[in-house]
N, C-alpha and C positions, 0 to 999 in steps of 0.2 A: 172891044169884043162884047157881043150881046150876052144877055143873061142866059139865053137858051143855049148858046155854044159852051158857056162855062159849065152849065149843068151836065151837058153831054160829056165834056172832058172829065169832070169829076166822076161821073158814072163809069166811064171807060177805065179810069184808074182803079176804081174800087173793084170792078170786075177782074181786072188783070191781077191785082194783089190777091184777091180771094182765090182765083184759079191757081196761082202759085202756091198759096198756103195749102190748098187741098191736094195738089200734086205732091208737095213735100211730105204731107202727112201720109199719103198713100204709099210713097216710096219707103218711108221709115217702117210702116207696118209690114211691107213685103220683106224688108231686110230681117226683121225679127222672126218672121215665119220661116225663111229659108236658112237662117243661121243654124249650124249644127249644134245640137245640145252638148254641153261639156260632159265628157265621160265621168260617170260616177265612180270614184275609186272603190275597188273591191277590197273590203277589209278581211284580211286573213287572220283568223284566230285559232285555226286548228290545222293539223297535219294528218294525212291518211297514209297508212303503210301500203306501198305498192311493190310490185315485182320489178326488180332492176333489169332482169333478163327473162327470156322465156324459160319457165320452170315446168318440166313435164311431170306427169303423175308418178308418185312413188319416190320423189326426191326428198332427201332430208334437207330442210331449210337451214341455210347458213347466212352469215352476215353479208356475204357477197351477192346473195340472191335478192336482197330487199333494200329499199330506201324509203325515206319520208318525203311525201309530196304535199306542198301547200295546197289547201283546199278552201274554197269560198265559205264564208260564214253563213251556210244555209243548212237546211235539214238534210241529213244523210242517213242511210240505213244503219240500224243498230249493229249489223253484222260486221261493219268496217272496224278495223283496229285504228283508233284515233288517239292522238295526244294533243293537248292544248299548247298554244304558244307559250314558251317559257319552261315547259316541262322537259325533263330529261328523256333520253331515248331508251332508258332501261326497260320501258314497257315492252319493247320488242323482244328483249331477251326472255321475258316471262311468257309472252304470248305465243311466239312462233319459232324461236330458235330450237332446233331439235325436233320440231313437228314434221309431219310428212304430208305432202300434197296429195289430196284425194283425186282431183281432176286438174289437168294442166292449166297453168296461169300464164297469160301472155305478158310481155314487158309493158309496164305502165298501168297494168290492171290492178285495182285495189285487191288486197288479200282479205277475202271475207272468211269469217270463222267457219262457215260451213264448207269451205274448200280445203281445209286442213284438218288433221287429226293429231292430237298430242299424245305423248307417252303416257301410258296408264289408262287411256280411253279404251273403251270396248271396241274391238275390231281394229286396233292400231296395226298389229302385225299383218293382218290380212290386207290392209291398205298399202303396206310397204311392198308386198310381193307383186311383181308385175304379172299381168295376165299370161297364163300358160306356164308359169313357173311354180315351184314348190319350195317350202321352207323346211330345212332338215337340220336337226341339232347333232353335233358331234362332241364327244368328250375331249377336253383339252386340259393341259396343266400349264404351269408357269413357263416351261420350256417350249412346249408345242404351240402355245398361244402367243408367242413372241413377247413374253414378259409383260403383258398388259398394254402393249403399244397399239394393238389393233382395236379400232373403234367401229361402231356401226357406220356403214357407208364406205368403209375402206375395202380395198381389193386385195385378195391373197391367192397364193398358189397352194394346193394341197399336195403334200409329198408323203409317199408311203415308204417306210423302211421295213424290210422283211427278209426272211431267209428262204433260199431256193435250193432244193435238193436235186442234184444232177448225178445220177448214179450213186456212187458212194461218197461224193463230195457235197458238202453243204456250203453254199455261197451266200453272201449277204449283198444286198443291193438296195438302192433308193431310187425311186422314180417319181416324176411329177405326173400324178394321175389326173388332176384337174387344174386348170389355170384361169386366172382373171375372175375369181369367184367373189361375189359381193357379200360382205358380212351384214346380216340383218340385225343381229343382237348378240350381246355377250351376257350370258345368263339371262336375267330378266331385264337388263338395261338396254334400252334402244336409243338412249340420249348420247349424242356425240359432242355435246357442248359443255359437259361438266368440267372437262380439263383435268380430272383426277385419274391417276393410273389405277386401273382395277384389273386384277388377275382373276378371270372367270374360270368356271369349271366346265361350262358348255358354251359352244359357239353355234349360233343359228345361221346357216348359209342359204343363199338363194341359188337353186339349181333347176335344171330341166328334169322332167320325170325320169328320163333315161339315166341322168347323172345321179339321181337319188338312189337308183338301183345299184349303180356302180359303187357309190360311196358306202352303201350298206354292206357290200361284199368286202371291199378293201378294209373296212373297219375291223373285220375279223382276221385279216391276213397279217397284220403287223401294227406298227406304231405310225400314227398319223401326226404330221407337223404342218403348221400354217406358216407360210412365208409371206411377209408383207411386201406388196408391190408399191412402186412409186406412184404418186398422184399424177405426175406428168405422163402423158400418153406417148407410147413409142410410135415410130414412123409408120409401121404397118397399121396400127389402130387409127392414127390420124388420117391415113389415106382412105381407110374404110369409112370413117365418119364423114369425110369430105364428099364422098360419092353416095352417101346415104340421103334418103328423103327426110330423115329425122336426125339431124346432126347432134341434137341434145339428148337423144335417147341413150339409156344405159346400154353398155356393151354386154354381150352374152358370155357366160363362162364357156370354156373350151376344153377339149381333151388334151392332156399333156403329151409332149413328144420326146422328152429327154429322160435318160436314166444313167446311173453310175454304179459300176461294180466295186466291191470292196478292194479288189486288187489295183484299182485305179487310184486309190487314195492312200494305200499303205504299201510300201516297198517290201515289207516283211511277209506279206501274204502271197502264197504261191499262185501263179497265174497258170491256169490249165492250158494245155496245148491247143485246145480249140477255142481259146479266148478271142482269137482274131478271125473266127469263123462264125457265120450265121447258121443256125441249126433250124431246119424245117422238118416238122413231124408230118409224115404222109400216111394216111390211113386208107386202105383199100380192102373193103370187106372185113375179114378177120385179121388181115395182115397190117402191121404197123412198122415203119422204119424211119430212120432219121437220115436226112440229106444235109451235108455240110458244104457251105460255100464260103470262100474267102471274102472277107469284108473289104470293101473299097476304102483305100486310104485317102 
């Protein structure tokens, strides 16, 4: 083989090897560029208090309304309620339990301090009252206030016990004048998280303007008693909430429907002959007369 051919063969080998090395280097660089970067682990060192469920305005916050959510170790607003990793959850008891929501908070949304108002803060009671309602205080005692078992946020019925004069006969009766009324406060206490039995002398109730007028009258008619209702909603109320656009909204107080005469509870009290009759008073000009109808059994 001539020297010329040998040189050409060596040159071809060098070109081939160089081209292969360049191609390999280029492919390796492309792999590095297209490879997805490894995810940077998010270090969680803090937890933020958020709403567990949708909480409408005017709600007394309880433990079932809140939960702690892990939060990235980044700057966060100072209004958030935060606890560091390893700290206890008692901070929530001090910050929010017993407080009232100023504006509705949706599930998963952080509970900012500006969205709640705590007992003792100025304007607390005004924040508790729903728009269109009024707060009215009534005098109570250990018996009429269900022995301290009623707490702010509970629901009660208001029962009036009074005497009724019919002719020469004086009858006694009790009737439910208002039902499903929310307690806003007992005396000056609006905290339902204390756990202590407290017999107050005044109860503040949430009522419509018309119902405040009714309660003002019945307060002078006889003795008022508060009857505690169950936290579980009855079938009628559940059906109403299911068909409502705001299923979490507070239910409204309502006019009572039932009553009981003294003769219904004591066998020793004489029952008038017209006890089984409905009496209707008819007034026409200067004339007034009573019409009696037999009650339906």
